Short mmCIF file of the C-alpha atoms (twelve columns), coordinates in Angstrom:
data_MODEL
# 
_entry.id   MODEL 
# 
loop_
_atom_site.group_PDB 
_atom_site.id 
_atom_site.type_symbol 
_atom_site.label_atom_id 
_atom_site.label_alt_id 
_atom_site.label_comp_id 
_atom_site.label_asym_id 
_atom_site.label_seq_id 
_atom_site.Cartn_x 
_atom_site.Cartn_y 
_atom_site.Cartn_z 
_atom_site.pdbx_PDB_model_num 
ATOM 1   C CA . MET A 1   114.777 118.688 81.726  1 
ATOM 2   C CA . VAL A 2   112.177 117.661 84.075  1 
ATOM 3   C CA . ARG A 3   108.513 118.487 83.574  1 
ATOM 4   C CA . THR A 4   107.040 120.676 86.603  1 
ATOM 5   C CA . TYR A 5   103.257 121.054 87.049  1 
ATOM 6   C CA . GLU A 6   101.669 123.799 88.258  1 
ATOM 7   C CA . ASN A 7   99.392  121.752 91.036  1 
ATOM 8   C CA . ALA A 8   98.527  118.524 91.660  1 
ATOM 9   C CA . GLN A 9   95.468  118.852 89.191  1 
ATOM 10  C CA . GLU A 10  97.391  119.387 86.217  1 
ATOM 11  C CA . LEU A 11  99.987  116.108 87.119  1 
ATOM 12  C CA . LYS A 12  96.558  114.347 87.466  1 
ATOM 13  C CA . GLU A 13  95.438  115.283 84.115  1 
ATOM 14  C CA . GLU A 14  98.429  114.651 82.301  1 
ATOM 15  C CA . ILE A 15  98.812  111.204 83.764  1 
ATOM 16  C CA . SER A 16  95.097  110.825 82.651  1 
ATOM 17  C CA . ALA A 17  95.778  111.471 79.408  1 
ATOM 18  C CA . ALA A 18  98.894  109.323 79.468  1 
ATOM 19  C CA . PHE A 19  96.576  106.261 80.797  1 
ATOM 20  C CA . ARG A 20  94.098  106.894 78.263  1 
ATOM 21  C CA . LYS A 21  96.104  106.767 75.667  1 
ATOM 22  C CA . TYR A 22  98.248  103.741 76.726  1 
ATOM 23  C CA . ILE A 23  94.828  101.845 77.446  1 
ATOM 24  C CA . ALA A 24  93.498  102.583 74.344  1 
ATOM 25  C CA . GLU A 25  96.310  100.569 72.276  1 
ATOM 26  C CA . PHE A 26  94.260  97.510  73.481  1 
ATOM 27  C CA . ASP A 27  90.979  98.325  71.770  1 
ATOM 28  C CA . ASP A 28  91.634  96.016  68.718  1 
ATOM 29  C CA . ILE A 29  93.525  93.670  70.260  1 
ATOM 30  C CA . PRO A 30  91.240  90.332  70.232  1 
ATOM 31  C CA . GLU A 31  91.281  88.089  72.856  1 
ATOM 32  C CA . ALA A 32  92.742  85.544  70.453  1 
ATOM 33  C CA . LEU A 33  96.097  87.579  69.707  1 
ATOM 34  C CA . LYS A 34  96.729  88.392  74.174  1 
ATOM 35  C CA . ASP A 35  99.799  86.022  74.212  1 
ATOM 36  C CA . LYS A 36  101.238 86.689  70.712  1 
ATOM 37  C CA . ARG A 37  104.475 87.307  71.134  1 
ATOM 38  C CA . ILE A 38  105.811 89.742  67.963  1 
ATOM 39  C CA . ASP A 39  109.744 90.372  67.521  1 
ATOM 40  C CA . GLU A 40  109.135 94.011  67.526  1 
ATOM 41  C CA . VAL A 41  107.920 94.019  71.294  1 
ATOM 42  C CA . GLU A 42  109.620 92.445  74.126  1 
ATOM 43  C CA . ARG A 43  105.790 91.470  75.970  1 
ATOM 44  C CA . THR A 44  102.427 89.993  74.559  1 
ATOM 45  C CA . PRO A 45  99.502  92.504  75.159  1 
ATOM 46  C CA . ALA A 46  98.806  90.068  78.037  1 
ATOM 47  C CA . GLU A 47  102.087 90.660  79.889  1 
ATOM 48  C CA . ASN A 48  102.593 94.031  79.070  1 
ATOM 49  C CA . LEU A 49  99.178  94.511  81.104  1 
ATOM 50  C CA . ALA A 50  100.432 91.905  83.815  1 
ATOM 51  C CA . TYR A 51  103.466 94.123  84.239  1 
ATOM 52  C CA . GLN A 52  101.481 97.260  84.623  1 
ATOM 53  C CA . VAL A 53  99.021  95.622  87.042  1 
ATOM 54  C CA . GLY A 54  102.074 94.511  89.081  1 
ATOM 55  C CA . TRP A 55  103.692 97.943  89.579  1 
ATOM 56  C CA . THR A 56  100.518 99.818  90.371  1 
ATOM 57  C CA . THR A 57  99.324  96.772  92.702  1 
ATOM 58  C CA . LEU A 58  102.706 96.956  94.481  1 
ATOM 59  C CA . LEU A 59  102.408 100.946 94.478  1 
ATOM 60  C CA . LEU A 60  99.018  100.313 96.273  1 
ATOM 61  C CA . GLN A 61  100.263 98.433  98.688  1 
ATOM 62  C CA . TRP A 62  103.612 100.438 99.770  1 
ATOM 63  C CA . GLU A 63  100.986 103.214 100.326 1 
ATOM 64  C CA . ASP A 64  98.482  100.956 102.115 1 
ATOM 65  C CA . ARG A 65  101.359 99.665  104.346 1 
ATOM 66  C CA . GLU A 66  102.790 103.076 104.722 1 
ATOM 67  C CA . ARG A 67  99.636  104.989 106.189 1 
ATOM 68  C CA . ARG A 68  99.178  102.052 108.323 1 
ATOM 69  C CA . GLY A 69  103.077 102.291 109.829 1 
ATOM 70  C CA . LEU A 70  104.011 99.098  108.569 1 
ATOM 71  C CA . PRO A 71  107.455 98.976  107.092 1 
ATOM 72  C CA . VAL A 72  107.488 99.036  103.671 1 
ATOM 73  C CA . ARG A 73  109.745 96.802  101.881 1 
ATOM 74  C CA . THR A 74  110.556 97.614  98.150  1 
ATOM 75  C CA . PRO A 75  109.799 96.497  95.912  1 
ATOM 76  C CA . SER A 76  108.349 93.556  97.417  1 
ATOM 77  C CA . ASP A 77  108.246 91.595  100.252 1 
ATOM 78  C CA . GLU A 78  109.741 88.396  98.226  1 
ATOM 79  C CA . PHE A 79  111.565 90.014  95.690  1 
ATOM 80  C CA . LYS A 80  114.941 92.386  95.625  1 
ATOM 81  C CA . TRP A 81  115.763 95.010  93.506  1 
ATOM 82  C CA . ASN A 82  118.340 92.635  91.924  1 
ATOM 83  C CA . GLN A 83  115.398 90.070  91.058  1 
ATOM 84  C CA . LEU A 84  113.345 91.888  89.020  1 
ATOM 85  C CA . GLY A 85  113.478 89.708  86.425  1 
ATOM 86  C CA . LYS A 86  111.943 86.480  89.070  1 
ATOM 87  C CA . LEU A 87  109.368 89.459  90.111  1 
ATOM 88  C CA . TYR A 88  108.311 90.121  86.970  1 
ATOM 89  C CA . ARG A 89  107.738 87.042  85.433  1 
ATOM 90  C CA . TRP A 90  105.905 86.168  89.272  1 
ATOM 91  C CA . PHE A 91  103.696 89.329  87.608  1 
ATOM 92  C CA . ASN A 92  103.160 87.222  84.378  1 
ATOM 93  C CA . ASP A 93  102.571 83.948  86.447  1 
ATOM 94  C CA . THR A 94  100.003 85.953  88.468  1 
ATOM 95  C CA . TYR A 95  97.806  88.065  86.093  1 
ATOM 96  C CA . ALA A 96  98.892  86.830  82.340  1 
ATOM 97  C CA . HIS A 97  96.513  83.757  82.470  1 
ATOM 98  C CA . LEU A 98  93.277  86.551  82.988  1 
ATOM 99  C CA . SER A 99  91.862  87.864  79.720  1 
ATOM 100 C CA . LEU A 100 92.487  91.330  77.907  1 
ATOM 101 C CA . ARG A 101 89.309  92.795  79.662  1 
ATOM 102 C CA . GLU A 102 89.749  91.563  83.074  1 
ATOM 103 C CA . LEU A 103 93.515  92.957  83.219  1 
ATOM 104 C CA . GLU A 104 92.330  96.038  81.503  1 
ATOM 105 C CA . GLY A 105 89.683  96.902  83.964  1 
ATOM 106 C CA . MET A 106 92.754  95.593  86.947  1 
ATOM 107 C CA . LEU A 107 94.477  98.357  85.830  1 
ATOM 108 C CA . THR A 108 92.090  101.041 85.418  1 
ATOM 109 C CA . ASP A 109 90.744  100.238 88.839  1 
ATOM 110 C CA . ASN A 110 94.380  100.690 90.129  1 
ATOM 111 C CA . VAL A 111 95.327  103.795 88.737  1 
ATOM 112 C CA . ASP A 112 91.689  104.964 90.209  1 
ATOM 113 C CA . ALA A 113 92.634  104.356 93.349  1 
ATOM 114 C CA . ILE A 114 96.076  105.804 93.002  1 
ATOM 115 C CA . TYR A 115 94.192  109.610 92.400  1 
ATOM 116 C CA . ILE A 116 92.082  109.235 95.730  1 
# 
């Protein structure tokens, strides 16, 4: 069953709580292990954050284009839905080289901007 929310504020609070829980998982990961791959997890810590930064950046771009009356191409102008593997590699190439703290900052900024 899909959860419903009484109002936008309740939804925002739920998103905020989930985001705080997610981002806290990176607090104890040293920068030296940002590219460490372990068997139980599909992505490295940097790739995991790059994935989230990539998707939230796209979401903000979609919103901006829609507000300006421009066509919105999802998932992006360069990638189609049947090319998600390539899109994820692009996220990694674009963002995963950054430090964990830089990625956390970018993701936090994106999530804050989504609230506006």
